[in-house]
C-alpha positions as CSV (number, residue, x, y, z in Angstrom):
1,M,0.0,0.0,0.0
2,L,2.7,2.5,1.0
3,G,4.7,1.4,-2.1
4,S,1.7,2.3,-4.3
5,V,1.4,5.7,-2.6
6,R,5.1,6.4,-3.3
7,N,4.7,5.4,-6.9
8,I,1.6,7.7,-7.3
9,V,3.6,10.7,-6.0
10,R,6.5,10.0,-8.4
11,V,4.3,9.8,-11.5
12,A,3.2,13.4,-12.3
13,D,0.2,12.5,-14.5
14,L,-1.2,10.0,-12.0
15,R,-0.5,12.4,-9.1
16,N,-2.5,15.1,-10.9
17,K,-5.4,12.7,-11.4
18,V,-5.5,11.8,-7.7
19,L,-5.4,15.4,-6.7
20,F,-8.1,16.3,-9.1
21,T,-10.3,13.5,-7.7
22,L,-9.7,14.7,-4.1
23,V,-10.6,18.3,-5.1
24,V,-13.9,17.1,-6.7
25,I,-14.7,15.1,-3.5
26,A,-14.1,18.3,-1.4
27,I,-16.4,20.3,-3.7
28,Y,-19.1,17.6,-3.2
29,Q,-18.7,17.6,0.5
30,L,-19.1,21.4,0.5
31,G,-22.3,21.2,-1.4
32,A,-23.5,18.4,1.0
33,N,-23.3,20.9,3.8
34,I,-25.2,23.9,2.2
35,P,-28.9,23.8,3.3
36,V,-31.7,24.2,0.8
37,P,-33.2,27.7,1.2
38,G,-36.7,27.7,2.8
39,V,-36.3,24.6,5.0
40,S,-36.2,24.8,8.7
41,Y,-32.7,23.5,9.3
42,S,-32.9,23.6,13.1
43,R,-36.0,21.4,13.2
44,I,-34.5,18.9,10.7
45,Q,-31.4,18.6,12.9
46,A,-33.4,18.0,16.0
47,I,-35.7,15.3,14.4
48,S,-33.0,13.6,12.4
49,N,-30.7,13.2,15.5
50,A,-33.5,11.6,17.4
51,S,-34.5,9.2,14.6
52,R,-31.1,8.4,13.0
53,G,-31.2,5.0,11.2
54,T,-34.9,4.8,11.1
55,G,-37.5,5.5,8.4
56,L,-36.4,6.4,4.9
57,L,-33.6,8.5,6.3
58,G,-31.4,5.6,7.1
59,Y,-31.2,4.3,3.5
60,L,-31.2,7.6,1.6
61,D,-28.7,9.2,4.0
62,L,-26.2,6.4,3.4
63,F,-25.7,7.3,-0.2
64,S,-25.8,11.1,0.3
65,G,-23.1,11.2,3.0
66,G,-25.5,12.7,5.5
67,A,-26.6,15.5,3.1
68,L,-30.2,14.5,3.3
69,A,-30.2,14.8,7.1
70,R,-29.0,18.3,6.6
71,A,-31.5,19.1,3.8
72,A,-28.5,20.1,1.7
73,V,-28.5,21.2,-1.9
74,L,-27.0,17.8,-2.8
75,G,-29.4,16.0,-0.6
76,L,-30.5,13.5,-3.2
77,G,-26.9,12.6,-3.8
78,I,-26.1,10.0,-6.5
79,M,-29.1,7.8,-6.0
80,P,-31.2,9.1,-9.0
81,Y,-28.2,8.5,-11.4
82,I,-27.6,5.0,-9.9
83,T,-31.3,4.1,-10.3
84,S,-31.3,5.5,-13.9
85,S,-28.2,3.5,-14.8
86,I,-29.7,0.3,-13.5
87,I,-33.0,0.9,-15.4
88,I,-31.2,1.6,-18.7
89,Q,-29.1,-1.6,-18.3
90,L,-32.1,-3.7,-17.6
91,L,-34.1,-2.1,-20.5
92,G,-31.2,-3.0,-22.8
93,T,-32.5,-6.6,-22.8
94,V,-36.1,-5.8,-23.7
95,I,-35.8,-2.6,-25.9
96,P,-34.2,-3.4,-29.3
97,K,-33.1,0.2,-29.8
98,F,-31.0,0.1,-26.6
99,A,-29.5,-3.3,-27.5
100,E,-28.6,-1.8,-30.9
101,W,-26.9,1.2,-29.3
102,R,-25.0,-1.1,-27.0
103,E,-23.5,-2.9,-30.0
104,Q,-22.5,0.3,-31.8
105,G,-19.4,0.9,-29.7
106,A,-18.5,4.4,-28.6
107,V,-21.3,6.1,-30.7
108,G,-24.0,3.9,-29.1
109,Q,-22.5,4.4,-25.6
110,R,-22.8,8.1,-26.0
111,K,-26.5,7.7,-26.8
112,L,-27.0,5.5,-23.8
113,T,-25.2,7.9,-21.6
114,Q,-27.3,10.8,-22.8
115,T,-30.5,8.8,-22.2
116,T,-29.3,8.0,-18.7
117,R,-28.8,11.7,-18.0
118,Y,-32.3,12.6,-19.1
119,L,-33.8,9.8,-17.1
120,T,-31.7,10.9,-14.1
121,I,-33.2,14.4,-14.3
122,A,-36.8,12.9,-14.5
123,L,-36.2,10.7,-11.5
124,A,-34.6,13.6,-9.6
125,L,-37.7,15.7,-10.2
126,M,-40.0,12.9,-9.0
127,Q,-37.9,12.1,-5.9
128,S,-37.4,15.7,-5.0
129,S,-41.2,16.3,-5.2
130,G,-41.8,13.3,-2.9
131,L,-39.1,14.6,-0.5
132,V,-40.7,18.0,-0.3
133,F,-44.0,16.4,0.9
134,L,-42.2,14.1,3.2
135,L,-40.4,17.0,4.7
136,R,-43.7,18.8,5.0
137,S,-45.2,16.0,7.1
138,G,-42.0,14.9,8.8
139,Q,-42.5,11.2,7.8
140,L,-39.1,11.1,6.2
141,F,-37.7,11.0,9.8
142,G,-40.2,8.6,11.2
143,S,-42.7,11.1,12.6
144,S,-46.1,11.9,11.3
145,S,-47.0,14.6,13.8
146,S,-48.3,17.9,12.4
147,A,-45.8,19.6,14.7
148,T,-42.9,18.6,12.5
149,D,-43.6,20.9,9.6
150,L,-40.1,21.4,8.2
151,I,-41.1,23.8,5.4
152,P,-42.8,26.8,7.1
153,N,-43.7,28.7,3.9
154,F,-45.4,25.9,1.9
155,A,-46.5,28.0,-1.1
156,I,-46.4,26.8,-4.7
157,P,-43.5,29.1,-5.9
158,H,-41.5,28.2,-2.8
159,V,-42.1,24.5,-3.2
160,L,-41.1,24.6,-6.9
161,F,-37.9,26.4,-6.0
162,I,-37.0,23.7,-3.4
163,I,-37.7,20.9,-6.0
164,L,-35.6,22.7,-8.7
165,T,-32.8,23.1,-6.2
166,F,-32.7,19.4,-5.3
167,T,-32.9,18.5,-9.0
168,A,-30.1,20.9,-9.9
169,G,-28.0,19.4,-7.1
170,T,-28.5,16.0,-8.6
171,A,-27.4,17.3,-12.1
172,F,-24.3,18.9,-10.5
173,V,-23.4,15.6,-8.7
174,M,-23.8,13.7,-12.0
175,W,-21.4,16.2,-13.7
176,L,-18.9,15.8,-10.9
177,G,-19.0,12.0,-11.2
178,E,-18.4,12.3,-15.0
179,L,-15.5,14.7,-14.4
180,I,-13.8,12.1,-12.1
181,T,-14.3,9.4,-14.7
182,Q,-12.8,11.5,-17.5
183,R,-10.0,13.4,-15.7
184,G,-9.6,11.7,-12.3
185,I,-8.9,8.2,-11.0
186,G,-11.4,5.5,-10.8
187,Q,-15.1,5.3,-11.8
188,G,-16.6,8.7,-10.8
189,M,-20.0,7.6,-9.4
190,S,-18.3,4.8,-7.4
191,I,-15.8,7.2,-5.9
192,L,-18.5,9.6,-4.8
193,I,-20.5,6.8,-3.2
194,F,-17.3,5.7,-1.4
195,A,-16.7,9.2,-0.2
196,N,-20.3,9.5,1.0
197,V,-20.2,6.2,2.8
198,V,-16.9,6.9,4.5
199,A,-18.0,10.4,5.5
200,T,-20.7,8.9,7.9
201,L,-18.3,6.4,9.6
202,P,-16.9,8.8,12.3
203,L,-20.5,9.7,13.4
204,D,-21.5,6.0,13.4
205,V,-18.4,5.1,15.6
206,D,-19.2,7.9,18.0
207,L,-22.9,6.8,18.3
208,V,-21.9,3.2,19.0
209,K,-19.4,4.4,21.7
210,Q,-22.0,6.5,23.4
211,D,-24.5,3.7,23.4
212,K,-22.4,0.6,24.2
213,G,-19.1,2.1,25.4
214,W,-15.5,0.9,24.5
215,A,-16.4,-2.8,25.0
216,G,-19.2,-2.6,22.4
217,L,-17.0,-0.6,20.1
218,A,-14.3,-3.3,20.3
219,I,-16.8,-6.1,19.6
220,I,-18.1,-4.3,16.5
221,G,-14.5,-3.6,15.4
222,F,-13.8,-7.3,15.6
223,V,-16.9,-8.1,13.5
224,C,-15.8,-5.4,11.1
225,V,-12.4,-7.0,10.6
226,C,-14.0,-10.4,10.0
227,L,-16.3,-9.0,7.4
228,L,-13.4,-7.2,5.7
229,V,-11.5,-10.4,5.4
230,A,-14.5,-12.2,4.0
231,I,-15.4,-9.4,1.6
232,V,-11.8,-9.2,0.2
233,F,-11.7,-13.0,-0.1
234,V,-14.9,-13.2,-2.1
235,E,-14.3,-10.1,-4.2
236,Q,-11.0,-11.5,-5.4
237,G,-12.5,-14.9,-6.1
238,Q,-13.1,-15.8,-9.7
239,R,-13.6,-18.8,-12.0
240,R,-11.2,-18.7,-14.9
241,I,-12.6,-20.4,-18.1
242,P,-9.7,-21.2,-20.5
243,V,-10.1,-20.1,-24.1
244,T,-7.8,-21.2,-27.0
245,F,-7.7,-19.5,-30.3
246,A,-6.9,-21.5,-33.4
247,K,-4.0,-20.7,-35.7
248,R,-4.8,-18.9,-38.9
249,V,-2.6,-17.6,-41.8
250,Q,-3.1,-14.1,-43.2
251,G,-0.7,-13.2,-46.0
252,R,2.7,-14.5,-45.0
253,R,2.1,-14.4,-41.2
254,M,0.5,-16.8,-38.9
255,Y,-1.9,-15.5,-36.1
256,G,-3.6,-17.2,-33.2
257,G,-2.6,-20.2,-31.3
258,Q,-2.7,-18.3,-28.0
259,S,-4.5,-19.2,-24.9
260,T,-6.3,-16.9,-22.5
261,Y,-9.2,-17.1,-20.0
262,I,-12.6,-15.5,-19.2
263,P,-12.6,-14.3,-15.6
264,L,-16.0,-14.9,-14.0
265,K,-16.1,-13.3,-10.5
266,V,-18.0,-14.9,-7.7
267,N,-19.5,-11.6,-6.9
268,Q,-20.2,-10.7,-10.6
269,A,-22.9,-8.2,-9.8
270,G,-21.0,-6.1,-7.2
271,V,-23.3,-4.0,-4.9
272,I,-25.9,-3.3,-7.6
273,P,-28.4,-6.0,-6.3
274,I,-28.2,-4.4,-2.8
275,I,-28.9,-0.9,-4.1
276,F,-31.7,-2.1,-6.3
277,A,-33.3,-4.1,-3.4
278,N,-33.1,-1.1,-1.1
279,S,-34.6,1.1,-3.8
280,L,-37.5,-1.3,-4.3
281,L,-38.3,-1.6,-0.6
282,Y,-38.5,2.1,0.0
283,I,-41.0,2.6,-2.8
284,P,-43.9,1.2,-0.7
285,V,-42.9,3.6,2.1
286,L,-43.2,6.5,-0.3
287,I,-46.6,5.2,-1.6
288,A,-47.8,4.8,2.0
289,T,-47.7,8.6,2.4
290,I,-50.3,9.2,-0.3
291,I,-52.7,6.1,-0.3
292,P,-56.0,6.6,1.5
293,W,-56.3,3.0,2.9
294,R,-55.3,3.2,6.6
295,G,-54.9,-0.5,7.0
296,V,-52.3,-0.8,4.2
297,R,-50.5,2.3,5.4
298,D,-50.3,1.0,8.9
299,W,-49.0,-2.4,7.7
300,I,-46.3,-0.8,5.6
301,Q,-45.2,1.5,8.4
302,A,-45.1,-1.4,10.9
303,N,-43.2,-3.9,8.7
304,L,-41.3,-2.0,6.0
305,Y,-40.4,1.3,7.7
306,S,-37.7,-0.1,10.0
307,P,-34.6,-1.6,8.2
308,T,-34.1,-3.9,11.2
309,G,-37.6,-5.5,11.2
310,F,-38.1,-9.2,10.4
311,V,-40.3,-8.7,7.3
312,Y,-38.0,-6.0,5.9
313,L,-34.9,-8.2,6.4
314,A,-36.6,-11.3,4.9
315,L,-37.8,-9.4,1.8
316,Y,-34.4,-7.6,1.6
317,G,-32.5,-10.9,1.4
318,L,-34.9,-12.4,-1.1
319,F,-34.7,-9.4,-3.4
320,I,-30.9,-9.4,-3.2
321,V,-30.7,-13.1,-4.4
322,I,-33.2,-12.5,-7.2
323,F,-31.6,-9.3,-8.4
324,T,-28.2,-10.9,-8.3
325,F,-29.2,-13.6,-10.8
326,F,-31.1,-11.2,-12.9
327,Y,-28.3,-8.6,-13.1
328,V,-25.6,-11.2,-13.8
329,Q,-27.7,-12.5,-16.7
330,V,-28.1,-9.0,-18.1
331,S,-24.4,-8.0,-17.7
332,F,-22.9,-11.3,-18.9
333,D,-24.9,-12.8,-21.8
334,P,-23.6,-16.4,-22.4
335,Y,-25.1,-16.4,-26.0
336,Q,-23.3,-13.2,-26.9
337,Q,-20.0,-14.4,-25.3
338,A,-20.2,-17.7,-27.1
339,D,-20.9,-16.0,-30.4
340,T,-17.9,-13.6,-29.9
341,I,-15.6,-16.5,-29.1
342,R,-16.7,-18.4,-32.2
343,K,-16.3,-15.4,-34.5
344,Q,-12.7,-14.8,-33.2
345,G,-11.8,-18.4,-34.0
346,G,-11.6,-19.5,-30.3
347,Y,-13.0,-22.4,-28.3
348,I,-13.1,-23.7,-24.8
349,P,-11.0,-26.9,-24.6
350,G,-13.3,-29.9,-24.6
351,I,-16.4,-27.8,-25.5
352,R,-17.7,-27.5,-29.1
353,P,-18.2,-23.8,-30.3
354,G,-21.7,-22.5,-30.6
355,P,-24.7,-23.7,-28.5
356,P,-22.6,-26.2,-26.4
357,T,-20.3,-23.3,-25.4
358,E,-23.3,-21.2,-24.5
359,T,-24.8,-24.0,-22.4
360,Y,-21.4,-24.5,-20.6
361,L,-21.0,-20.8,-19.8
362,S,-24.6,-20.6,-18.5
363,K,-24.0,-23.6,-16.3
364,I,-20.8,-22.2,-14.8
365,L,-22.4,-18.8,-14.4
366,N,-25.3,-20.1,-12.4
367,R,-23.0,-22.2,-10.2
368,I,-20.9,-19.3,-9.1
369,T,-23.8,-16.8,-9.0
370,L,-25.6,-18.8,-6.3
371,P,-22.8,-18.5,-3.6
372,G,-22.2,-14.9,-4.7
373,S,-25.8,-14.0,-4.2
374,L,-26.0,-15.8,-0.8
375,F,-22.8,-13.9,0.2
376,L,-24.3,-10.6,-0.7
377,A,-27.4,-11.4,1.3
378,A,-25.4,-12.5,4.3
379,V,-23.2,-9.4,4.3
380,A,-26.3,-7.2,4.1
381,L,-28.4,-9.1,6.6
382,L,-26.3,-10.7,9.3
383,P,-24.6,-7.5,10.7
384,S,-28.0,-5.8,10.7
385,A,-29.7,-8.7,12.5
386,L,-26.9,-8.9,15.1
387,L,-26.9,-5.2,15.8
388,S,-30.7,-5.2,16.0
389,A,-30.5,-8.1,18.6
390,W,-28.0,-6.0,20.5
391,H,-30.4,-3.0,20.3
392,I,-28.2,-0.9,18.1
393,T,-30.3,0.8,15.4
394,S,-28.1,3.8,14.5
395,I,-26.1,1.8,11.9
396,P,-28.7,-0.4,10.1
397,F,-26.7,-0.7,6.9
398,F,-23.4,-1.6,8.5
399,G,-22.7,-4.6,6.1
400,T,-23.7,-2.6,3.0
401,T,-21.3,0.2,4.0
402,L,-18.4,-2.2,4.4
403,L,-19.2,-3.9,1.1
404,I,-19.3,-0.7,-0.9
405,S,-16.2,0.7,0.7
406,V,-14.1,-2.4,0.2
407,G,-15.4,-3.0,-3.3
408,V,-14.7,0.5,-4.6
409,A,-11.3,0.6,-2.8
410,L,-10.2,-2.7,-4.5
411,E,-11.3,-1.6,-8.0
412,T,-9.6,1.8,-7.6
413,N,-6.4,0.2,-6.5
414,K,-6.5,-2.1,-9.6
415,Q,-6.9,0.9,-11.8
416,I,-4.0,2.6,-10.2
417,D,-1.8,-0.5,-10.6
418,S,-2.8,-0.8,-14.3
419,Q,-2.0,2.8,-15.0
420,L,1.4,2.4,-13.3
421,T,2.1,-0.6,-15.4
422,M,1.1,1.2,-18.7
423,R,3.5,3.9,-17.9
424,N,6.3,1.4,-17.4
425,Y,7.3,2.9,-14.1
426,E,10.7,1.4,-13.4
427,G,10.4,1.4,-9.6
428,F,6.9,-0.3,-9.9
429,L,8.0,-3.0,-12.3
430,R,11.3,-3.8,-10.6
C-alpha cells in the first residue's frame, strides 16, 4: 500500500489525477453541507438526530453522506443516477433500440449515456417532489406529527424552488462524477459513493461508543475485521474459463494459437443488487404517504419502515438473491459471449463452439452466482440482525457500508496499478 502511494507521488500524471479527484470530492462535501433555502434546518437537525437510522432517512442518507439529514442542496446525492443507470441496463434486454446502441461501440455508448442523463433528471424531479411532501409531514424521519412541519412557507412558488434546487443538485453531482471518470482516477460515481459512505463512519463510531461504550465498540470492530477479510476474499475470487484461439494464416504471417481465459467473478454483480433491493423496498414507504387506505398504510409502516424488522430483512435478502441472478444474466450474456468466441476463432477446450459453449457458460455462471448472491445477502443481513438483537439501530446498513467501501477501494487500487504498469514505471516493475 505504501509502495503504491510512493509510486503515485512520483508519476506526475497519475498524481494530478488523484489530486483532481480529491478536489472534486471536497467540492461535493461542501455542497452536501449547504442547506436548501426555505427549509427549517434547526427542526431537521433535532428530528434527524432523534431518529437516525430509522425510516427512509437511514437508507437515503447512506448514499448522500449525511446530506439528506442536513436538507442540503446535494441531498438527493447520487441515487437518481444509480437508479437510472440500472434501469437503462435492464431495459437493454427488452428494448431493441437500446440493444442496438450497445453494439455500436463508442457512438452507441454516448447515446445510452445521454438517455441515462435525461432519465436521471426525470427521476430527480419525482424524488425531490416526494421529498418535499415528506419534509412537510416529517414522515421522512419517522414522525407523522403535524408539529414537525419542516417547510414553514409551503407556497407553490417556494415548493417549486426547493424541487428545482434538489434537481439541480443531482445534475451537479452527475457532472462531478463524470469529471472524475474523465480526468480523475477510478469510476466517478463509485468514488462519490465511497466518499459518502466513508463520511458517515466517524459519526457511526461515536454513536456506538456513546451507546455501548468501549467494549461494544471493540466487539463491533472485531466483527468489522472479520467482514473485511470475508469481503476481500470473495471479491477477489473468480472462476477462470480457459479459451484457446486456433492458428490462422493471413498473407505471410500466422496468427492465433494463443490461450487466455474468461474471468467470472464470484460476486459478478457487485453491490448493484443491494442498491436495487433497497430502492424497491422504499417505494412502498413512499406510496404509503399518499394512499388513502389506513390498514395498508399501517402495515407498511409497521413492517417495512424499519430496516431492522423481520419482514424487511426477509424481503431484503430475497430481493438481493433474485436481483443478483437477474443482473448477472443482463451484464454477462452467455449467448453473446459464445458467439464472440466463435467469431474470433476461439474455443473452450473440450467444448464445441456455438450452443454447447453457451450452455457450458450458463451452467458455470449459475453455479458461481448462487454462492455470490448468498454472500451478498449474508453481508447485508447478518450485521443488521446482530446489531438489532443488541439494540443498536443507529447503523442499520453496516454490512452494506463495508461492502461498498471495500469493493470501490479494490477496484480503484486495480486501476492505479494498471496505469502504473502502462507507464512502465521502473520502480513499480522492478
